[in-house]
C-alpha positions in Angstrom: -174.0 -101.7 -21.8 -172.3 -99.7 -24.2 -173.1 -98.9 -27.7 -170.0 -97.8 -30.4 -172.3 -97.3 -33.8 -175.5 -98.2 -35.4 -175.1 -100.9 -38.2 -175.5 -99.0 -41.6 -178.9 -100.2 -43.2 -178.2 -102.1 -46.0 -180.1 -101.2 -49.8 -180.4 -98.0 -48.2 -178.1 -95.2 -50.3 -175.7 -93.2 -48.0 -177.4 -89.3 -47.8 -174.5 -86.4 -49.1 -174.3 -83.6 -47.5 -172.8 -80.4 -49.7 -171.2 -78.4 -46.4 -167.3 -79.3 -47.3 -166.6 -78.5 -43.5 -168.7 -81.3 -42.4 -167.7 -83.4 -45.2 -164.2 -83.1 -44.0 -164.7 -83.6 -40.4 -166.4 -86.7 -41.2 -162.7 -88.0 -41.8 -161.6 -86.7 -38.5 -164.5 -88.2 -36.6 -163.9 -91.4 -37.6 -160.3 -91.3 -35.8 -159.9 -94.6 -33.7 -157.7 -92.8 -30.7 -160.4 -89.8 -30.3 -163.3 -92.5 -30.9 -161.6 -94.3 -27.9 -161.2 -91.2 -25.4 -165.1 -90.4 -25.8 -166.1 -93.9 -25.7 -164.1 -94.0 -22.5 -166.1 -91.5 -20.6 -169.4 -92.8 -22.1 -168.8 -96.2 -20.9 -168.0 -95.1 -17.2 -171.8 -93.9 -17.3 -173.6 -97.0 -18.6 -174.5 -99.7 -17.0 -173.4 -103.8 -17.9 -177.1 -104.6 -17.4 -179.2 -105.4 -20.8 -182.0 -104.1 -19.0 -183.7 -100.9 -19.6 -183.7 -98.7 -22.3 -180.7 -98.9 -25.0 -178.1 -96.7 -24.6 -177.3 -94.3 -27.4 -173.9 -94.9 -29.7 -170.9 -93.3 -28.9 -170.5 -92.1 -32.7 -173.9 -90.4 -32.1 -173.3 -88.9 -29.4 -170.0 -87.6 -30.7 -170.9 -85.9 -34.0 -174.2 -84.7 -32.2 -171.9 -82.7 -29.9 -169.8 -81.4 -32.4 -172.6 -80.6 -35.2 -174.6 -78.2 -32.3 -171.6 -76.5 -31.6 -170.6 -76.1 -34.9 -174.3 -74.5 -36.1 -174.9 -72.9 -32.6 -178.0 -75.0 -32.1 -179.4 -75.5 -28.7 -180.7 -78.9 -27.8 -183.9 -78.8 -29.1 -183.4 -77.1 -32.4 -180.8 -80.0 -33.2 -182.7 -82.9 -32.6 -185.6 -81.3 -34.6 -182.8 -80.5 -37.4 -181.8 -84.0 -37.3 -184.7 -85.7 -37.4 -186.1 -83.6 -40.2 -183.0 -84.0 -42.5 -182.0 -87.2 -44.4 -178.6 -85.4 -44.8 -177.8 -84.7 -41.0 -179.2 -88.1 -40.1 -176.7 -89.6 -42.5 -173.6 -87.7 -41.1 -174.8 -88.3 -37.7 -174.6 -91.9 -38.6 -178.1 -92.0 -36.7 -179.9 -93.6 -40.3 -183.2 -94.5 -39.8 -183.1 -95.3 -36.1 -184.5 -92.7 -33.6 -182.9 -89.4 -32.8 -181.7 -88.8 -29.0 -184.2 -86.4 -26.9 -182.4 -82.8 -26.4 -182.5 -84.2 -22.4 -180.5 -87.2 -23.2 -178.2 -85.3 -25.5 -177.5 -82.7 -22.7 -177.2 -85.7 -20.1 -174.6 -87.4 -22.5 -172.6 -84.5 -23.1 -171.8 -83.6 -19.6 -170.2 -86.9 -19.5 -167.1 -86.5 -21.3 -164.7 -84.6 -18.9 -162.2 -81.7 -18.9 -159.5 -84.1 -18.8 -160.6 -86.2 -21.8 -161.0 -82.8 -23.7 -157.1 -81.9 -23.1 -156.6 -85.3 -24.8 -158.9 -85.0 -27.4 -156.9 -82.1 -28.3 -153.9 -83.4 -28.3 -154.9 -86.2 -30.9 -156.1 -83.2 -32.9 -153.0 -81.6 -33.2 -151.2 -84.7 -34.0 -153.7 -85.2 -37.0 -153.0 -81.5 -38.0 -149.1 -82.7 -37.7 -149.7 -85.8 -39.8 -151.3 -83.3 -42.7 -148.3 -81.0 -42.0 -150.6 -78.2 -40.7 -148.2 -77.2 -38.1 -145.4 -78.5 -36.3 -145.2 -76.2 -33.3 -142.5 -74.0 -34.7 -144.6 -70.4 -33.4 -146.4 -70.0 -30.3 -148.1 -66.7 -29.5 -150.3 -66.7 -26.2 -152.8 -64.2 -24.6 -156.0 -63.9 -22.6 -159.4 -63.1 -22.4 -162.9 -63.7 -20.7 -165.7 -65.9 -21.0 -168.9 -64.4 -18.9 -171.3 -66.6 -17.3 -174.8 -66.3 -18.0 -175.5 -63.7 -15.2 -177.1 -60.5 -15.3 -175.1 -57.0 -14.5 -174.7 -58.0 -10.1 -176.0 -55.3 -7.7 -176.2 -55.7 -4.2 -179.7 -55.0 -4.1 -180.3 -57.2 -6.7 -178.7 -59.7 -5.0 -180.7 -59.1 -1.8 -183.7 -59.7 -3.3 -182.3 -63.0 -5.1 -181.5 -64.4 -1.6 -185.4 -63.4 -0.4 -186.6 -65.2 -3.3 -184.6 -67.9 -2.9 -185.6 -68.2 0.9 -188.9 -67.7 0.0 -189.0 -70.5 -2.2 -187.5 -72.7 -0.1 -189.7 -72.1 2.7 -192.6 -72.6 0.3 -191.5 -76.3 0.1 -190.9 -76.9 3.5 -194.1 -75.2 4.4 -196.1 -79.3 4.2 -193.8 -80.6 6.5 -194.3 -78.1 9.3 -196.9 -77.8 11.9 -199.9 -76.0 11.6 -198.8 -74.1 14.9 -195.4 -73.1 13.3 -197.3 -71.7 10.0 -199.6 -69.8 11.9 -196.7 -68.0 13.7 -195.7 -66.5 10.3 -192.5 -68.3 9.6 -193.1 -69.2 6.1 -193.8 -65.5 5.5 -193.0 -64.6 1.9 -191.1 -61.3 1.8 -190.3 -61.1 -1.7 -192.6 -58.1 -2.4 -191.6 -56.0 0.2 -187.9 -56.6 -0.6 -188.6 -55.8 -4.2 -190.5 -52.7 -3.4 -187.1 -51.6 -1.6 -184.9 -52.4 -4.6 -186.9 -50.7 -7.1 -187.0 -47.4 -4.9 -183.3 -48.0 -4.9 -183.3 -48.0 -8.8 -185.4 -44.9 -9.2 -183.4 -42.6 -6.4 -180.1 -44.3 -8.1 -181.0 -42.1 -11.2 -179.7 -39.0 -10.6 -180.7 -35.9 -13.1 -179.1 -32.2 -13.1 -182.2 -30.8 -11.3 -181.8 -33.7 -8.5 -178.0 -33.3 -8.4 -178.1 -30.3 -6.0 -180.2 -32.6 -3.2 -177.5 -35.3 -3.3 -177.0 -36.0 0.4 -180.3 -36.2 0.7 -180.5 -38.8 -2.0 -177.6 -40.8 -0.7 -179.2 -40.6 2.6 -182.5 -42.3 1.5 -180.7 -44.8 -0.3 -178.8 -45.6 2.3 -182.0 -46.0 4.4 -183.8 -48.4 1.7 -180.8 -50.2 1.7 -180.7 -50.9 5.4 -184.2 -51.9 5.3 -183.2 -54.5 2.6 -180.6 -55.7 4.4 -182.9 -56.2 7.2 -185.7 -58.1 5.1 -183.1 -60.6 4.1 -181.9 -61.1 7.4 -185.5 -61.8 8.4 -185.9 -64.0 5.7 -182.7 -66.4 6.4 -183.7 -66.3 9.8 -187.2 -67.6 9.1 -185.5 -70.6 7.1 -183.0 -71.2 9.9 -185.8 -71.6 12.4 -187.8 -73.8 9.5 -184.9 -76.4 9.3 -184.1 -76.2 12.9 -187.6 -78.1 13.4 -187.2 -80.2 10.3 -184.1 -81.4 11.8 -186.3 -82.2 15.1 -188.8 -84.4 13.5 -188.6 -87.4 11.6 -185.9 -87.1 8.9 -187.7 -88.0 5.6 -186.0 -87.5 2.3 -187.5 -84.4 1.4 -186.8 -82.8 4.4 -182.7 -83.8 4.6 -182.8 -82.2 0.6 -183.9 -79.3 1.9 -181.7 -79.1 5.1 -178.8 -79.9 2.5 -179.9 -77.0 0.0 -180.4 -74.5 3.2 -176.6 -75.2 4.1 -175.4 -74.6 0.7 -177.7 -71.3 0.5 -177.1 -69.6 4.2 -173.0 -68.8 3.5 -173.8 -67.3 -0.1 -176.6 -65.2 1.3 -174.4 -64.3 4.5 -172.0 -63.2 2.2 -174.2 -60.9 0.0 -175.5 -59.3 3.5 -172.2 -58.6 4.8 -171.0 -57.1 1.7 -173.9 -54.7 1.2 -173.4 -53.6 5.0 -169.9 -52.7 4.3 -169.8 -51.0 1.1 -173.4 -49.3 1.8 -173.6 -48.8 5.9 -170.2 -48.4 7.0 -168.9 -46.8 3.4 -165.9 -49.3 2.9 -164.2 -50.4 -0.3 -164.7 -54.1 -0.6 -161.9 -55.8 -2.6 -163.2 -57.6 -5.9 -162.1 -61.2 -4.4 -164.0 -60.8 -1.1 -167.4 -60.0 -3.3 -169.9 -62.6 -4.9 -171.6 -61.9 -8.4 -174.5 -64.3 -8.5 -176.0 -66.8 -5.9 -176.8 -68.9 -8.9 -173.1 -68.9 -10.2 -170.9 -68.2 -7.0 -167.8 -69.1 -9.1 -167.9 -65.9 -11.2 -165.3 -63.4 -10.9 -165.1 -59.8 -11.1 -162.3 -59.2 -13.4 -160.9 -55.8 -14.5 -158.5 -55.8 -17.5 -157.9 -51.7 -18.5 -160.4 -51.9 -20.9 -162.9 -49.0 -22.1 -166.4 -49.2 -21.6 -168.5 -51.6 -21.4 -165.9 -54.0 -21.3 -164.5 -52.1 -18.3 -165.6 -54.6 -15.7 -166.4 -58.9 -17.1 -168.0 -61.1 -14.9 -167.1 -64.6 -15.3 -163.8 -66.5 -15.7 -160.6 -65.3 -17.3 -159.2 -68.0 -20.4 -155.4 -68.1 -21.2 -154.7 -69.3 -24.8 -152.2 -70.8 -26.6 -151.9 -70.9 -30.3 -149.4 -72.6 -32.8 -149.5 -72.3 -36.5 -152.6 -72.4 -39.0 -154.4 -70.8 -36.1 -154.9 -74.1 -34.0 -155.5 -73.1 -30.0 -152.8 -76.1 -28.7 -153.8 -75.5 -24.9 -156.0 -73.2 -22.9 -156.1 -72.5 -19.1 -159.3 -71.7 -16.9 -158.4 -69.3 -14.1 -160.8 -70.2 -11.2 -159.8 -67.1 -9.3 -159.1 -63.5 -9.5 -157.5 -62.1 -12.6 -153.8 -63.3 -11.9 -151.1 -61.2 -14.2 -150.4 -62.5 -17.7 -147.2 -62.7 -17.2 -147.8 -66.1 -15.1 -149.0 -68.1 -17.8 -146.1 -68.1 -20.0 -143.7 -70.5 -18.1 -146.6 -73.3 -17.8 -147.7 -72.9 -21.3 -144.4 -73.0 -22.6 -143.2 -76.1 -21.1 -146.3 -77.6 -22.4 -145.8 -76.7 -25.6 -142.1 -78.3 -25.6 -143.6 -81.6 -24.2 -146.0 -81.7 -26.6 -144.4 -81.0 -29.8 -140.5 -82.4 -28.4 -139.0 -78.9 -29.1 -139.2 -75.0 -28.4 -140.9 -72.9 -30.5 -138.5 -70.7 -32.6 -140.8 -68.0 -32.0 -143.0 -67.2 -28.9 -145.0 -64.1 -29.3 -147.4 -62.0 -26.9 -148.4 -58.7 -25.9 -146.1 -56.7 -23.4 -148.0 -57.9 -20.5 -146.0 -61.3 -20.5 -142.7 -59.4 -20.3 -140.6 -59.9 -17.5 -136.7 -60.5 -17.6 -137.4 -63.8 -15.9 -139.5 -65.2 -18.4 -137.1 -63.8 -21.1 -134.5 -65.5 -19.4 -136.5 -69.0 -19.2 -137.8 -69.0 -22.3 -133.9 -68.6 -24.1 -132.8 -71.7 -21.7 -135.9 -73.5 -22.9 -134.2 -73.3 -26.5 -136.7 -70.5 -28.0 -134.8 -68.5 -30.3 -136.9 -65.5 -30.9 -138.9 -63.9 -28.1 -140.9 -60.9 -29.7 -142.5 -59.5 -26.2 -142.2 -56.0 -26.0 -140.8 -54.7 -22.7 -143.1 -52.9 -20.5 -142.3 -49.1 -19.5 -139.6 -47.0 -20.8 -137.4 -48.9 -22.9 -133.0 -48.4 -22.7 -131.8 -47.6 -26.6 -130.2 -50.9 -26.5 -133.9 -52.5 -26.1 -135.4 -49.7 -28.9 -133.1 -50.9 -31.3 -133.5 -54.8 -30.5 -137.6 -54.0 -30.8 -136.7 -52.4 -34.3 -135.4 -55.6 -35.8 -136.9 -57.3 -38.7 -138.0 -60.4 -37.3 -139.3 -58.4 -34.0 -141.7 -56.8 -36.2 -142.4 -60.1 -38.0 -143.2 -61.4 -34.7 -145.8 -58.5 -33.4 -147.3 -59.0 -36.6 -147.9 -62.8 -36.1 -148.8 -62.2 -32.4 -151.8 -59.8 -33.5 -153.2 -62.8 -35.2 -154.2 -64.3 -31.8 -156.7 -61.5 -31.0 -158.6 -62.5 -34.5 -158.6 -65.8 -33.0 -160.5 -65.2 -30.2 -162.3 -63.2 -31.6 -163.8 -65.8 -33.9 -163.7 -68.4 -31.4 -166.1 -66.4 -29.2 -168.7 -65.8 -32.1 -168.5 -69.3 -33.7 -168.3 -71.4 -31.0 -170.0 -69.3 -28.4 -167.0 -68.8 -26.0 -168.5 -65.1 -25.6 -170.4 -66.4 -22.8 -171.3 -69.8 -21.2 -175.0 -71.2 -20.6 -174.5 -74.0 -18.6 -174.3 -73.7 -14.6 -171.2 -74.7 -12.4 -167.7 -74.1 -12.6 -167.1 -77.7 -14.0 -169.7 -77.0 -16.6 -167.9 -73.6 -17.3 -164.8 -75.6 -18.1 -166.3 -78.1 -20.1 -168.5 -75.5 -22.5 -165.5 -73.6 -23.0 -163.0 -76.8 -24.0 -166.3 -78.1 -26.3 -166.0 -74.7 -28.3 -162.1 -74.8 -28.5 -162.3 -78.4 -29.8 -164.4 -77.6 -32.3 -163.0 -74.6 -33.3 -159.9 -76.9 -34.2 -161.5 -79.0 -36.1 -163.3 -77.0 -38.1 -159.8 -75.2 -39.0 -158.2 -78.7 -40.1 -161.2 -79.3 -41.9 -161.6 -76.2 -43.8 -157.3 -76.4 -44.7 -158.2 -79.9 -45.7 -161.2 -78.8 -47.9 -158.8 -76.0 -49.4 -156.4 -78.6 -50.3 -159.0 -80.6 -52.4 -160.2 -77.8 -53.9 -157.1 -77.0 -55.3 -156.3 -80.4 -56.6 -159.0 -80.6 -58.5 -158.6 -77.2 -59.9 -155.2 -78.3 -61.2 -156.5 -81.6 -62.4 -159.2 -79.8 -64.5 -156.9 -77.6 -65.9 -154.3 -80.3 -67.0 -157.1 -81.9 -69.0 
């Protein structure tokens, strides 16, 4: 059973809210097509039974998700703010009902799929076109990186994390093992031994001018410590394998089966960490970034180098491609699951989606020189793009130099520069600099929700300015 909305109480005045952006967002969130998309995802979760706790209304869920990202609040904070504010209660449409618990809101937000987020964005663009905010005549492309919520990865830190996870797993498996196995040391905790080696590696890695004369001695000491740390991690993994074997031989229970499944997920990750450390430190091999693992908790994290100055030379997360049209609206986005492909590869799919979305090619296509290739220019002209403001890579010919000095080309480059500011704004205002959610699917949902809220705020701010100008004109005429 699913509830669309709470009934507005009678004889209770509607609480007003002073934020003009939230006032305009009220109109956007009342759109029936947008409401229908969110309702479909939530209805897939709720059962048809009338027993149990009543579900949270779709309208309340949608408005809480938007308000939380708009205000950059945590789940606990938004629960407290809405509960204590009559204005927020009225805007969220929870009225005199109980505000959803922070854990409930977290669960409901995860039900909105990535495909639904793209459909919601399509609907927002239709609403923007109805208000003459955009018609898809201009398109600019760029890419950025949203980082996952991990600490800076080091081989010693990853090995210690692996030992800690194995020790925690053995602690959960200890009650299910026989006394004889426990006395043999199969459940030994090796976290302190691993942490001591990692701490000594950090200390010896900090070189001072006096220690630079003993560089070779220090390097040999670090290599020896790494060898000991690898041995400790391998011993912990072997203990866990023995314990899992004993659990599988016993009478299976829900707990033992869950522990074995968890170990089967952790084992290949820890083996990759041991392998990459052995290759890099002991064998002196340069391990490619695509073969490394940066986190045991977020194994999907990619190691990305985009030629930026320190401290952003190396970033850990996923590359996100952005397509933006007039008025700063992000028309499309792509989360790259693997690696750091060239920026030129994103032009074809994003341009074709733009043509299908608006029914025509953009008059102006702008991007940085990473998007340039003769094939991309020929394809864009074939699709109907009239002005292509993408600088050529390498040394240009005199003809190309004259082409790029034209007035429309320079205006197109000025238009392209705006997407740098838009990416900076969404990273600061809707928290796209770093993703706190777990898993690859959670990463995509976090990015999608942030972009949707950013587009809603852009539309609301534009409409608020229009209404303000109309009120000022009416006052002057009077």
